[in-house]
All heavy atoms as a GROMACS GRO file, in nm:
protein
  606
    1MET      N    1  -2.840   4.191   1.968
    1MET     CA    2  -2.955   4.257   2.032
    1MET      C    3  -2.934   4.250   2.181
    1MET      O    4  -2.885   4.151   2.236
    1MET     CB    5  -3.085   4.185   1.989
    1MET     CG    6  -3.208   4.251   2.039
    1MET     SD    7  -3.360   4.179   1.972
    1MET     CE    8  -3.343   4.212   1.795
    2LYS      N    9  -2.975   4.356   2.252
    2LYS     CA   10  -2.961   4.360   2.398
    2LYS      C   11  -3.099   4.347   2.461
    2LYS      O   12  -3.197   4.403   2.411
    2LYS     CB   13  -2.903   4.495   2.435
    2LYS     CG   14  -2.795   4.491   2.536
    2LYS     CD   15  -2.742   4.629   2.566
    2LYS     CE   16  -2.594   4.628   2.535
    2LYS     NZ   17  -2.529   4.751   2.577
    3ALA      N   18  -3.106   4.274   2.570
    3ALA     CA   19  -3.230   4.259   2.650
    3ALA      C   20  -3.201   4.316   2.788
    3ALA      O   21  -3.102   4.281   2.852
    3ALA     CB   22  -3.271   4.114   2.658
    4ARG      N   23  -3.286   4.405   2.833
    4ARG     CA   24  -3.281   4.456   2.968
    4ARG      C   25  -3.400   4.402   3.044
    4ARG      O   26  -3.515   4.428   3.005
    4ARG     CB   27  -3.282   4.609   2.966
    4ARG     CG   28  -3.154   4.665   2.912
    4ARG     CD   29  -3.150   4.816   2.927
    4ARG     NE   30  -3.022   4.868   2.883
    4ARG     CZ   31  -2.997   4.908   2.759
    4ARG    NH1   32  -3.092   4.906   2.669
    4ARG    NH2   33  -2.877   4.953   2.726
    5ILE      N   34  -3.374   4.330   3.150
    5ILE     CA   35  -3.479   4.260   3.225
    5ILE      C   36  -3.486   4.317   3.365
    5ILE      O   37  -3.384   4.332   3.433
    5ILE     CB   38  -3.447   4.107   3.230
    5ILE    CG1   39  -3.432   4.052   3.088
    5ILE    CG2   40  -3.554   4.033   3.310
    5ILE    CD1   41  -3.356   3.924   3.082
    6TYR      N   42  -3.609   4.346   3.408
    6TYR     CA   43  -3.631   4.398   3.542
    6TYR      C   44  -3.720   4.297   3.617
    6TYR      O   45  -3.825   4.257   3.572
    6TYR     CB   46  -3.708   4.534   3.534
    6TYR     CG   47  -3.634   4.634   3.449
    6TYR    CD1   48  -3.660   4.645   3.312
    6TYR    CD2   49  -3.538   4.720   3.502
    6TYR    CE1   50  -3.593   4.735   3.232
    6TYR    CE2   51  -3.468   4.810   3.424
    6TYR     CZ   52  -3.497   4.818   3.288
    6TYR     OH   53  -3.429   4.908   3.210
    7VAL      N   54  -3.672   4.258   3.735
    7VAL     CA   55  -3.744   4.161   3.818
    7VAL      C   56  -3.774   4.227   3.954
    7VAL      O   57  -3.683   4.277   4.018
    7VAL     CB   58  -3.660   4.030   3.838
    7VAL    CG1   59  -3.739   3.930   3.921
    7VAL    CG2   60  -3.621   3.971   3.708
    8THR      N   61  -3.901   4.227   3.990
    8THR     CA   62  -3.943   4.287   4.119
    8THR      C   63  -4.037   4.193   4.191
    8THR      O   64  -4.103   4.113   4.129
    8THR     CB   65  -4.012   4.423   4.096
    8THR    OG1   66  -4.126   4.403   4.008
    8THR    CG2   67  -3.918   4.525   4.033
    9LEU      N   68  -4.040   4.208   4.321
    9LEU     CA   69  -4.135   4.131   4.401
    9LEU      C   70  -4.278   4.176   4.374
    9LEU      O   71  -4.301   4.295   4.353
    9LEU     CB   72  -4.105   4.146   4.549
    9LEU     CG   73  -3.977   4.082   4.602
    9LEU    CD1   74  -3.949   4.126   4.744
    9LEU    CD2   75  -3.988   3.932   4.590
   10LYS      N   76  -4.370   4.083   4.373
   10LYS     CA   77  -4.512   4.116   4.357
   10LYS      C   78  -4.561   4.195   4.476
   10LYS      O   79  -4.509   4.182   4.587
   10LYS     CB   80  -4.595   3.988   4.339
   10LYS     CG   81  -4.570   3.919   4.208
   10LYS     CD   82  -4.660   3.797   4.193
   10LYS     CE   83  -4.634   3.732   4.056
   10LYS     NZ   84  -4.722   3.618   4.036
   11GLU      N   85  -4.663   4.278   4.454
   11GLU     CA   86  -4.725   4.350   4.565
   11GLU      C   87  -4.776   4.251   4.667
   11GLU      O   88  -4.825   4.143   4.633
   11GLU     CB   89  -4.842   4.436   4.515
   11GLU     CG   90  -4.800   4.558   4.441
   11GLU     CD   91  -4.716   4.655   4.522
   11GLU    OE1   92  -4.750   4.678   4.639
   11GLU    OE2   93  -4.617   4.709   4.466
   12GLY      N   94  -4.758   4.281   4.794
   12GLY     CA   95  -4.803   4.194   4.900
   12GLY      C   96  -4.696   4.098   4.948
   12GLY      O   97  -4.713   4.038   5.055
   13VAL      N   98  -4.590   4.079   4.874
   13VAL     CA   99  -4.477   3.994   4.916
   13VAL      C  100  -4.386   4.080   5.003
   13VAL      O  101  -4.347   4.191   4.963
   13VAL     CB  102  -4.400   3.938   4.796
   13VAL    CG1  103  -4.279   3.857   4.842
   13VAL    CG2  104  -4.492   3.850   4.711
   14LEU      N  105  -4.356   4.031   5.123
   14LEU     CA  106  -4.266   4.105   5.211
   14LEU      C  107  -4.131   4.127   5.148
   14LEU      O  108  -4.077   4.038   5.082
   14LEU     CB  109  -4.252   4.030   5.345
   14LEU     CG  110  -4.379   4.021   5.432
   14LEU    CD1  111  -4.349   3.938   5.553
   14LEU    CD2  112  -4.428   4.159   5.468
   15ASP      N  113  -4.077   4.246   5.169
   15ASP     CA  114  -3.948   4.285   5.108
   15ASP      C  115  -3.854   4.338   5.219
   15ASP      O  116  -3.845   4.457   5.240
   15ASP     CB  117  -3.974   4.391   4.999
   15ASP     CG  118  -3.848   4.426   4.926
   15ASP    OD1  119  -3.739   4.374   4.958
   15ASP    OD2  120  -3.858   4.513   4.834
   16PRO      N  121  -3.789   4.246   5.292
   16PRO     CA  122  -3.704   4.290   5.403
   16PRO      C  123  -3.586   4.378   5.354
   16PRO      O  124  -3.545   4.469   5.425
   16PRO     CB  125  -3.656   4.165   5.470
   16PRO     CG  126  -3.686   4.054   5.376
   16PRO     CD  127  -3.796   4.103   5.287
   17GLN      N  128  -3.536   4.352   5.235
   17GLN     CA  129  -3.427   4.436   5.182
   17GLN      C  130  -3.475   4.574   5.153
   17GLN      O  131  -3.406   4.673   5.180
   17GLN     CB  132  -3.364   4.373   5.059
   17GLN     CG  133  -3.280   4.252   5.089
   17GLN     CD  134  -3.223   4.193   4.963
   17GLN    OE1  135  -3.292   4.164   4.866
   17GLN    NE2  136  -3.089   4.176   4.965
   18GLY      N  137  -3.595   4.586   5.096
   18GLY     CA  138  -3.654   4.715   5.074
   18GLY      C  139  -3.676   4.794   5.203
   18GLY      O  140  -3.647   4.915   5.210
   19ALA      N  141  -3.722   4.724   5.308
   19ALA     CA  142  -3.740   4.787   5.438
   19ALA      C  143  -3.608   4.835   5.494
   19ALA      O  144  -3.599   4.944   5.555
   19ALA     CB  145  -3.809   4.691   5.534
   20ALA      N  146  -3.504   4.754   5.478
   20ALA     CA  147  -3.369   4.794   5.525
   20ALA      C  148  -3.319   4.914   5.452
   20ALA      O  149  -3.260   5.006   5.512
   20ALA     CB  150  -3.273   4.677   5.511
   21ILE      N  151  -3.342   4.922   5.320
   21ILE     CA  152  -3.303   5.038   5.243
   21ILE      C  153  -3.374   5.163   5.290
   21ILE      O  154  -3.314   5.270   5.311
   21ILE     CB  155  -3.331   5.014   5.092
   21ILE    CG1  156  -3.235   4.905   5.037
   21ILE    CG2  157  -3.319   5.142   5.012
   21ILE    CD1  158  -3.273   4.852   4.901
   22ARG      N  159  -3.506   5.152   5.312
   22ARG     CA  160  -3.585   5.262   5.359
   22ARG      C  161  -3.534   5.310   5.494
   22ARG      O  162  -3.518   5.429   5.520
   22ARG     CB  163  -3.732   5.227   5.370
   22ARG     CG  164  -3.821   5.346   5.399
   22ARG     CD  165  -3.958   5.300   5.442
   22ARG     NE  166  -4.020   5.377   5.544
   22ARG     CZ  167  -3.975   5.406   5.666
   22ARG    NH1  168  -3.858   5.370   5.703
   22ARG    NH2  169  -4.043   5.479   5.751
   23GLY      N  170  -3.506   5.216   5.586
   23GLY     CA  171  -3.454   5.251   5.719
   23GLY      C  172  -3.320   5.319   5.710
   23GLY      O  173  -3.293   5.417   5.783
   24ALA      N  174  -3.233   5.268   5.624
   24ALA     CA  175  -3.097   5.326   5.611
   24ALA      C  176  -3.106   5.467   5.554
   24ALA      O  177  -3.033   5.558   5.597
   24ALA     CB  178  -3.011   5.240   5.523
   25LEU      N  179  -3.194   5.488   5.458
   25LEU     CA  180  -3.211   5.623   5.401
   25LEU      C  181  -3.263   5.721   5.509
   25LEU      O  182  -3.214   5.835   5.517
   25LEU     CB  183  -3.308   5.617   5.279
   25LEU     CG  184  -3.254   5.552   5.158
   25LEU    CD1  185  -3.364   5.533   5.052
   25LEU    CD2  186  -3.138   5.632   5.099
   26ALA      N  187  -3.355   5.673   5.590
   26ALA     CA  188  -3.404   5.756   5.699
   26ALA      C  189  -3.293   5.792   5.797
   26ALA      O  190  -3.280   5.909   5.842
   26ALA     CB  191  -3.521   5.689   5.773
   27ASN      N  192  -3.211   5.695   5.830
   27ASN     CA  193  -3.097   5.720   5.920
   27ASN      C  194  -2.994   5.818   5.862
   27ASN      O  195  -2.924   5.885   5.936
   27ASN     CB  196  -3.025   5.587   5.951
   27ASN     CG  197  -3.108   5.502   6.044
   27ASN    OD1  198  -3.197   5.547   6.116
   27ASN    ND2  199  -3.079   5.371   6.043
   28LEU      N  200  -2.991   5.825   5.727
   28LEU     CA  201  -2.901   5.919   5.662
   28LEU      C  202  -2.964   6.058   5.642
   28LEU      O  203  -2.901   6.145   5.583
   28LEU     CB  204  -2.854   5.860   5.526
   28LEU     CG  205  -2.765   5.741   5.533
   28LEU    CD1  206  -2.743   5.680   5.395
   28LEU    CD2  207  -2.629   5.778   5.595
   29GLY      N  208  -3.088   6.069   5.689
   29GLY     CA  209  -3.151   6.201   5.680
   29GLY      C  210  -3.247   6.220   5.564
   29GLY      O  211  -3.302   6.328   5.544
   30PHE      N  212  -3.271   6.115   5.487
   30PHE     CA  213  -3.365   6.124   5.377
   30PHE      C  214  -3.504   6.083   5.429
   30PHE      O  215  -3.547   5.970   5.412
   30PHE     CB  216  -3.321   6.032   5.261
   30PHE     CG  217  -3.189   6.070   5.204
   30PHE    CD1  218  -3.073   6.002   5.237
   30PHE    CD2  219  -3.177   6.176   5.114
   30PHE    CE1  220  -2.950   6.035   5.184
   30PHE    CE2  221  -3.055   6.210   5.061
   30PHE     CZ  222  -2.941   6.143   5.093
   31GLU      N  223  -3.573   6.179   5.485
   31GLU     CA  224  -3.701   6.152   5.555
   31GLU      C  225  -3.821   6.139   5.463
   31GLU      O  226  -3.923   6.093   5.502
   31GLU     CB  227  -3.728   6.262   5.658
   31GLU     CG  228  -3.624   6.268   5.768
   31GLU     CD  229  -3.619   6.143   5.856
   31GLU    OE1  230  -3.721   6.074   5.867
   31GLU    OE2  231  -3.511   6.114   5.911
   32GLY      N  232  -3.810   6.181   5.337
   32GLY     CA  233  -3.926   6.179   5.248
   32GLY      C  234  -3.956   6.046   5.182
   32GLY      O  235  -4.047   6.035   5.100
   33VAL      N  236  -3.886   5.939   5.217
   33VAL     CA  237  -3.909   5.810   5.156
   33VAL      C  238  -4.008   5.729   5.239
   33VAL      O  239  -3.981   5.693   5.352
   33VAL     CB  240  -3.777   5.730   5.140
   33VAL    CG1  241  -3.800   5.594   5.078
   33VAL    CG2  242  -3.675   5.812   5.062
   34GLU      N  243  -4.126   5.703   5.184
   34GLU     CA  244  -4.229   5.630   5.256
   34GLU      C  245  -4.214   5.477   5.244
   34GLU      O  246  -4.256   5.402   5.326
   34GLU     CB  247  -4.367   5.668   5.207
   34GLU     CG  248  -4.410   5.807   5.256
   34GLU     CD  249  -4.554   5.836   5.222
   34GLU    OE1  250  -4.633   5.741   5.208
   34GLU    OE2  251  -4.586   5.954   5.207
   35GLY      N  252  -4.157   5.435   5.131
   35GLY     CA  253  -4.137   5.292   5.111
   35GLY      C  254  -4.030   5.268   5.007
   35GLY      O  255  -3.996   5.356   4.929
   36ALA      N  256  -3.976   5.147   5.008
   36ALA     CA  257  -3.873   5.110   4.910
   36ALA      C  258  -3.893   4.963   4.876
   36ALA      O  259  -3.924   4.881   4.962
   36ALA     CB  260  -3.733   5.133   4.967
   37ARG      N  261  -3.877   4.930   4.751
   37ARG     CA  262  -3.883   4.790   4.703
   37ARG      C  263  -3.753   4.764   4.631
   37ARG      O  264  -3.706   4.843   4.556
   37ARG     CB  265  -3.999   4.769   4.608
   37ARG     CG  266  -4.134   4.807   4.664
   37ARG     CD  267  -4.196   4.707   4.756
   37ARG     NE  268  -4.240   4.587   4.689
   37ARG     CZ  269  -4.281   4.479   4.749
   37ARG    NH1  270  -4.284   4.477   4.881
   37ARG    NH2  271  -4.320   4.373   4.686
   38GLN      N  272  -3.695   4.649   4.653
   38GLN     CA  273  -3.568   4.610   4.595
   38GLN      C  274  -3.594   4.507   4.486
   38GLN      O  275  -3.684   4.426   4.497
   38GLN     CB  276  -3.476   4.557   4.704
   38GLN     CG  277  -3.338   4.523   4.662
   38GLN     CD  278  -3.324   4.378   4.620
   38GLN    OE1  279  -3.396   4.294   4.668
   38GLN    NE2  280  -3.229   4.352   4.536
   39GLY      N  281  -3.518   4.510   4.380
   39GLY     CA  282  -3.534   4.414   4.270
   39GLY      C  283  -3.402   4.380   4.203
   39GLY      O  284  -3.294   4.406   4.259
   40LYS      N  285  -3.413   4.319   4.087
   40LYS     CA  286  -3.295   4.280   4.010
   40LYS      C  287  -3.301   4.341   3.871
   40LYS      O  288  -3.408   4.358   3.812
   40LYS     CB  289  -3.290   4.126   3.993
   40LYS     CG  290  -3.276   4.045   4.116
   40LYS     CD  291  -3.265   3.900   4.088
   40LYS     CE  292  -3.405   3.841   4.073
   40LYS     NZ  293  -3.403   3.692   4.064
   41PHE      N  294  -3.183   4.374   3.818
   41PHE     CA  295  -3.170   4.418   3.678
   41PHE      C  296  -3.070   4.327   3.611
   41PHE      O  297  -2.962   4.301   3.664
   41PHE     CB  298  -3.119   4.564   3.674
   41PHE     CG  299  -3.080   4.607   3.537
   41PHE    CD1  300  -3.177   4.635   3.441
   41PHE    CD2  301  -2.947   4.620   3.502
   41PHE    CE1  302  -3.141   4.675   3.314
   41PHE    CE2  303  -2.911   4.660   3.375
   41PHE     CZ  304  -3.009   4.687   3.280
   42ILE      N  305  -3.111   4.272   3.499
   42ILE     CA  306  -3.026   4.178   3.424
   42ILE      C  307  -3.017   4.228   3.282
   42ILE      O  308  -3.119   4.261   3.219
   42ILE     CB  309  -3.084   4.035   3.424
   42ILE    CG1  310  -3.105   3.985   3.568
   42ILE    CG2  311  -2.997   3.940   3.346
   42ILE    CD1  312  -3.202   3.872   3.585
   43GLU      N  313  -2.895   4.236   3.228
   43GLU     CA  314  -2.876   4.274   3.089
   43GLU      C  315  -2.810   4.161   3.013
   43GLU      O  316  -2.706   4.109   3.058
   43GLU     CB  317  -2.789   4.399   3.082
   43GLU     CG  318  -2.777   4.455   2.941
   43GLU     CD  319  -2.702   4.588   2.940
   43GLU    OE1  320  -2.768   4.692   2.961
   43GLU    OE2  321  -2.580   4.588   2.921
   44LEU      N  322  -2.873   4.121   2.906
   44LEU     CA  323  -2.822   4.010   2.823
   44LEU      C  324  -2.791   4.061   2.683
   44LEU      O  325  -2.863   4.144   2.629
   44LEU     CB  326  -2.925   3.899   2.813
   44LEU     CG  327  -2.977   3.835   2.940
   44LEU    CD1  328  -3.088   3.737   2.909
   44LEU    CD2  329  -2.864   3.767   3.014
   45VAL      N  330  -2.684   4.010   2.625
   45VAL     CA  331  -2.655   4.034   2.484
   45VAL      C  332  -2.691   3.908   2.408
   45VAL      O  333  -2.635   3.799   2.436
   45VAL     CB  334  -2.505   4.069   2.463
   45VAL    CG1  335  -2.476   4.089   2.316
   45VAL    CG2  336  -2.466   4.195   2.542
   46LEU      N  337  -2.786   3.921   2.317
   46LEU     CA  338  -2.837   3.803   2.246
   46LEU      C  339  -2.783   3.802   2.103
   46LEU      O  340  -2.771   3.906   2.037
   46LEU     CB  341  -2.993   3.810   2.238
   46LEU     CG  342  -3.064   3.828   2.371
   46LEU    CD1  343  -3.212   3.852   2.346
   46LEU    CD2  344  -3.043   3.707   2.459
   47MET      N  345  -2.751   3.681   2.056
   47MET     CA  346  -2.705   3.665   1.917
   47MET      C  347  -2.827   3.630   1.832
   47MET      O  348  -2.836   3.524   1.773
   47MET     CB  349  -2.599   3.553   1.910
   47MET     CG  350  -2.477   3.577   1.996
   47MET     SD  351  -2.388   3.729   1.946
   47MET     CE  352  -2.331   3.683   1.786
   48GLU      N  353  -2.921   3.723   1.826
   48GLU     CA  354  -3.046   3.702   1.754
   48GLU      C  355  -3.086   3.836   1.689
   48GLU      O  356  -3.085   3.939   1.754
   48GLU     CB  357  -3.156   3.658   1.852
   48GLU     CG  358  -3.290   3.632   1.791
   48GLU     CD  359  -3.287   3.522   1.686
   48GLU    OE1  360  -3.267   3.406   1.726
   48GLU    OE2  361  -3.303   3.554   1.566
   49ASP      N  362  -3.118   3.829   1.560
   49ASP     CA  363  -3.160   3.947   1.485
   49ASP      C  364  -3.310   3.959   1.476
   49ASP      O  365  -3.364   4.067   1.451
   49ASP     CB  366  -3.095   3.951   1.348
   49ASP     CG  367  -2.944   3.966   1.354
   49ASP    OD1  368  -2.896   4.035   1.444
   49ASP    OD2  369  -2.875   3.913   1.266
   50ASP      N  370  -3.378   3.848   1.486
   50ASP     CA  371  -3.524   3.844   1.475
   50ASP      C  372  -3.587   3.885   1.607
   50ASP      O  373  -3.574   3.816   1.709
   50ASP     CB  374  -3.569   3.703   1.434
   50ASP     CG  375  -3.717   3.696   1.408
   50ASP    OD1  376  -3.797   3.731   1.501
   50ASP    OD2  377  -3.758   3.650   1.299
   51ARG      N  378  -3.656   3.998   1.605
   51ARG     CA  379  -3.712   4.055   1.730
   51ARG      C  380  -3.812   3.959   1.793
   51ARG      O  381  -3.816   3.945   1.916
   51ARG     CB  382  -3.774   4.191   1.703
   51ARG     CG  383  -3.816   4.264   1.826
   51ARG     CD  384  -3.859   4.407   1.793
   51ARG     NE  385  -3.876   4.484   1.911
   51ARG     CZ  386  -3.780   4.541   1.983
   51ARG    NH1  387  -3.657   4.528   1.943
   51ARG    NH2  388  -3.806   4.607   2.092
   52ASP      N  389  -3.899   3.897   1.715
   52ASP     CA  390  -4.000   3.807   1.772
   52ASP      C  391  -3.935   3.685   1.838
   52ASP      O  392  -3.978   3.641   1.946
   52ASP     CB  393  -4.098   3.760   1.661
   52ASP     CG  394  -4.188   3.873   1.614
   52ASP    OD1  395  -4.210   3.968   1.689
   52ASP    OD2  396  -4.237   3.862   1.499
   53LYS      N  397  -3.830   3.630   1.773
   53LYS     CA  398  -3.758   3.517   1.834
   53LYS      C  399  -3.688   3.558   1.962
   53LYS      O  400  -3.687   3.485   2.063
   53LYS     CB  401  -3.659   3.458   1.734
   53LYS     CG  402  -3.722   3.379   1.623
   53LYS     CD  403  -3.615   3.321   1.533
   53LYS     CE  404  -3.676   3.246   1.416
   53LYS     NZ  405  -3.574   3.194   1.328
   54ALA      N  406  -3.626   3.679   1.961
   54ALA     CA  407  -3.558   3.725   2.080
   54ALA      C  408  -3.656   3.746   2.195
   54ALA      O  409  -3.628   3.708   2.308
   54ALA     CB  410  -3.484   3.856   2.049
   55GLU      N  411  -3.775   3.802   2.164
   55GLU     CA  412  -3.874   3.822   2.266
   55GLU      C  413  -3.920   3.695   2.327
   55GLU      O  414  -3.932   3.677   2.449
   55GLU     CB  415  -3.993   3.900   2.207
   55GLU     CG  416  -4.091   3.947   2.309
   55GLU     CD  417  -4.195   4.040   2.251
   55GLU    OE1  418  -4.155   4.138   2.184
   55GLU    OE2  419  -4.313   4.015   2.276
   56ALA      N  420  -3.948   3.592   2.244
   56ALA     CA  421  -3.988   3.463   2.293
   56ALA      C  422  -3.878   3.396   2.376
   56ALA      O  423  -3.906   3.336   2.480
   56ALA     CB  424  -4.026   3.371   2.175
   57SER      N  425  -3.755   3.411   2.334
   57SER     CA  426  -3.644   3.353   2.408
   57SER      C  427  -3.626   3.417   2.544
   57SER      O  428  -3.611   3.348   2.645
   57SER     CB  429  -3.518   3.369   2.324
   57SER     OG  430  -3.407   3.311   2.389
   58VAL      N  431  -3.632   3.551   2.548
   58VAL     CA  432  -3.618   3.618   2.678
   58VAL      C  433  -3.732   3.584   2.771
   58VAL      O  434  -3.712   3.563   2.892
   58VAL     CB  435  -3.603   3.769   2.657
   58VAL    CG1  436  -3.609   3.844   2.790
   58VAL    CG2  437  -3.475   3.803   2.583
   59LYS      N  438  -3.853   3.578   2.717
   59LYS     CA  439  -3.967   3.540   2.801
   59LYS      C  440  -3.948   3.400   2.859
   59LYS      O  441  -3.972   3.378   2.978
   59LYS     CB  442  -4.096   3.546   2.720
   59LYS     CG  443  -4.219   3.516   2.805
   59LYS     CD  444  -4.348   3.532   2.726
   59LYS     CE  445  -4.460   3.497   2.824
   59LYS     NZ  446  -4.589   3.485   2.760
   60ALA      N  447  -3.901   3.306   2.780
   60ALA     CA  448  -3.875   3.170   2.830
   60ALA      C  449  -3.767   3.171   2.936
   60ALA      O  450  -3.777   3.100   3.037
   60ALA     CB  451  -3.838   3.080   2.712
   61MET      N  452  -3.660   3.249   2.916
   61MET     CA  453  -3.554   3.262   3.014
   61MET      C  454  -3.606   3.312   3.146
   61MET      O  455  -3.568   3.261   3.252
   61MET     CB  456  -3.444   3.354   2.964
   61MET     CG  457  -3.362   3.303   2.850
   61MET     SD  458  -3.246   3.432   2.799
   61MET     CE  459  -3.205   3.375   2.636
   62CYS      N  460  -3.690   3.412   3.139
   62CYS     CA  461  -3.749   3.471   3.263
   62CYS      C  462  -3.838   3.367   3.331
   62CYS      O  463  -3.829   3.353   3.456
   62CYS     CB  464  -3.829   3.597   3.231
   62CYS     SG  465  -3.728   3.736   3.181
   63GLU      N  466  -3.921   3.300   3.260
   63GLU     CA  467  -4.016   3.204   3.318
   63GLU      C  468  -3.942   3.081   3.378
   63GLU      O  469  -3.987   3.030   3.478
   63GLU     CB  470  -4.112   3.154   3.208
   63GLU     CG  471  -4.207   3.261   3.153
   63GLU     CD  472  -4.320   3.295   3.244
   63GLU    OE1  473  -4.364   3.208   3.324
   63GLU    OE2  474  -4.370   3.409   3.239
   64LYS      N  475  -3.835   3.041   3.314
   64LYS     CA  476  -3.764   2.919   3.360
   64LYS      C  477  -3.656   2.944   3.462
   64LYS      O  478  -3.622   2.854   3.540
   64LYS     CB  479  -3.706   2.846   3.236
   64LYS     CG  480  -3.810   2.788   3.148
   64LYS     CD  481  -3.750   2.715   3.031
   64LYS     CE  482  -3.860   2.659   2.941
   64LYS     NZ  483  -3.801   2.585   2.827
   65LEU      N  484  -3.591   3.062   3.461
   65LEU     CA  485  -3.475   3.079   3.547
   65LEU      C  486  -3.465   3.217   3.613
   65LEU      O  487  -3.441   3.225   3.732
   65LEU     CB  488  -3.345   3.059   3.465
   65LEU     CG  489  -3.216   3.084   3.541
   65LEU    CD1  490  -3.194   2.978   3.646
   65LEU    CD2  491  -3.097   3.092   3.446
   66LEU      N  492  -3.483   3.322   3.539
   66LEU     CA  493  -3.448   3.455   3.590
   66LEU      C  494  -3.545   3.512   3.690
   66LEU      O  495  -3.506   3.599   3.770
   66LEU     CB  496  -3.428   3.552   3.470
   66LEU     CG  497  -3.322   3.510   3.370
   66LEU    CD1  498  -3.316   3.609   3.255
   66LEU    CD2  499  -3.187   3.498   3.436
   67ALA      N  500  -3.670   3.469   3.686
   67ALA     CA  501  -3.769   3.521   3.781
   67ALA      C  502  -3.845   3.406   3.844
   67ALA      O  503  -3.874   3.306   3.778
   67ALA     CB  504  -3.869   3.615   3.710
   68ASN      N  505  -3.873   3.418   3.973
   68ASN     CA  506  -3.958   3.320   4.041
   68ASN      C  507  -4.102   3.374   4.026
   68ASN      O  508  -4.142   3.463   4.104
   68ASN     CB  509  -3.918   3.309   4.188
   68ASN     CG  510  -4.010   3.216   4.266
   68ASN    OD1  511  -4.114   3.176   4.219
   68ASN    ND2  512  -3.968   3.184   4.388
   69THR      N  513  -4.172   3.329   3.927
   69THR     CA  514  -4.301   3.389   3.894
   69THR      C  515  -4.408   3.368   4.001
   69THR      O  516  -4.518   3.427   3.989
   69THR     CB  517  -4.352   3.337   3.758
   69THR    OG1  518  -4.359   3.195   3.761
   69THR    CG2  519  -4.257   3.381   3.646
   70VAL      N  520  -4.382   3.290   4.103
   70VAL     CA  521  -4.476   3.278   4.211
   70VAL      C  522  -4.478   3.406   4.295
   70VAL      O  523  -4.584   3.452   4.335
   70VAL     CB  524  -4.441   3.154   4.302
   70VAL    CG1  525  -4.530   3.150   4.423
   70VAL    CG2  526  -4.452   3.025   4.222
   71ILE      N  527  -4.360   3.465   4.316
   71ILE     CA  528  -4.351   3.585   4.403
   71ILE      C  529  -4.293   3.707   4.330
   71ILE      O  530  -4.288   3.815   4.390
   71ILE     CB  531  -4.267   3.556   4.527
   71ILE    CG1  532  -4.122   3.517   4.491
   71ILE    CG2  533  -4.332   3.451   4.614
   71ILE    CD1  534  -4.026   3.513   4.607
   72GLU      N  535  -4.252   3.691   4.204
   72GLU     CA  536  -4.187   3.804   4.135
   72GLU      C  537  -4.257   3.833   4.002
   72GLU      O  538  -4.309   3.742   3.934
   72GLU     CB  539  -4.040   3.773   4.101
   72GLU     CG  540  -3.954   3.762   4.226
   72GLU     CD  541  -3.812   3.719   4.195
   72GLU    OE1  542  -3.791   3.632   4.113
   72GLU    OE2  543  -3.720   3.774   4.263
   73ASN      N  544  -4.255   3.959   3.964
   73ASN     CA  545  -4.297   4.006   3.832
   73ASN      C  546  -4.172   4.034   3.752
   73ASN      O  547  -4.065   4.065   3.809
   73ASN     CB  548  -4.380   4.133   3.842
   73ASN     CG  549  -4.515   4.113   3.906
   73ASN    OD1  550  -4.582   4.015   3.879
   73ASN    ND2  551  -4.554   4.205   3.990
   74TYR      N  552  -4.185   4.028   3.621
   74TYR     CA  553  -4.071   4.068   3.538
   74TYR      C  554  -4.122   4.147   3.416
   74TYR      O  555  -4.237   4.135   3.377
   74TYR     CB  556  -3.987   3.950   3.492
   74TYR     CG  557  -4.059   3.858   3.395
   74TYR    CD1  558  -4.052   3.880   3.260
   74TYR    CD2  559  -4.130   3.746   3.441
   74TYR    CE1  560  -4.117   3.799   3.169
   74TYR    CE2  561  -4.194   3.665   3.351
   74TYR     CZ  562  -4.188   3.693   3.214
   74TYR     OH  563  -4.253   3.608   3.127
   75SER      N  564  -4.037   4.230   3.369
   75SER     CA  565  -4.060   4.300   3.242
   75SER      C  566  -3.928   4.311   3.170
   75SER      O  567  -3.821   4.300   3.233
   75SER     CB  568  -4.121   4.438   3.265
   75SER     OG  569  -4.033   4.520   3.336
   76PHE      N  570  -3.933   4.332   3.042
   76PHE     CA  571  -3.806   4.347   2.967
   76PHE      C  572  -3.827   4.435   2.845
   76PHE      O  573  -3.940   4.457   2.802
   76PHE     CB  574  -3.748   4.210   2.926
   76PHE     CG  575  -3.834   4.129   2.836
   76PHE    CD1  576  -3.826   4.142   2.700
   76PHE    CD2  577  -3.924   4.039   2.887
   76PHE    CE1  578  -3.906   4.064   2.614
   76PHE    CE2  579  -4.003   3.958   2.805
   76PHE     CZ  580  -3.992   3.972   2.668
   77GLU      N  581  -3.716   4.484   2.798
   77GLU     CA  582  -3.714   4.562   2.677
   77GLU      C  583  -3.600   4.515   2.588
   77GLU      O  584  -3.497   4.473   2.641
   77GLU     CB  585  -3.704   4.712   2.705
   77GLU     CG  586  -3.583   4.748   2.795
   77GLU     CD  587  -3.592   4.888   2.848
   77GLU    OE1  588  -3.702   4.931   2.891
   77GLU    OE2  589  -3.485   4.954   2.853
   78LEU      N  590  -3.621   4.520   2.462
   78LEU     CA  591  -3.519   4.477   2.364
   78LEU      C  592  -3.466   4.599   2.291
   78LEU      O  593  -3.540   4.689   2.256
   78LEU     CB  594  -3.574   4.376   2.266
   78LEU     CG  595  -3.626   4.246   2.323
   78LEU    CD1  596  -3.691   4.162   2.212
   78LEU    CD2  597  -3.515   4.165   2.387
   79GLU      N  598  -3.338   4.600   2.269
   79GLU     CA  599  -3.274   4.710   2.197
   79GLU      C  600  -3.186   4.657   2.087
   79GLU      O  601  -3.113   4.563   2.104
   79GLU     CB  602  -3.192   4.791   2.298
   79GLU     CG  603  -3.115   4.903   2.237
   79GLU     CD  604  -3.031   4.969   2.341
   79GLU    OE1  605  -3.086   5.029   2.435
   79GLU    OE2  606  -2.903   4.956   2.330
   0.00000   0.00000   0.00000
């Protein structure tokens, strides 16, 4: 089973990398971008066939290691 995990900064948390991306895009002539937020994408291959167990495992991984839940949100999908 594959897990695709998306980690993003919570609203209100400063995102200097996102600001740099927005500035660079403007410098390249892409003027229509009002804001940019940067995040992480993580793909895991799990040796688990039980969807409920896989979901619980990925949630625990996110809470313990993959996301800093004080300043980041996460979501995931299983395939």
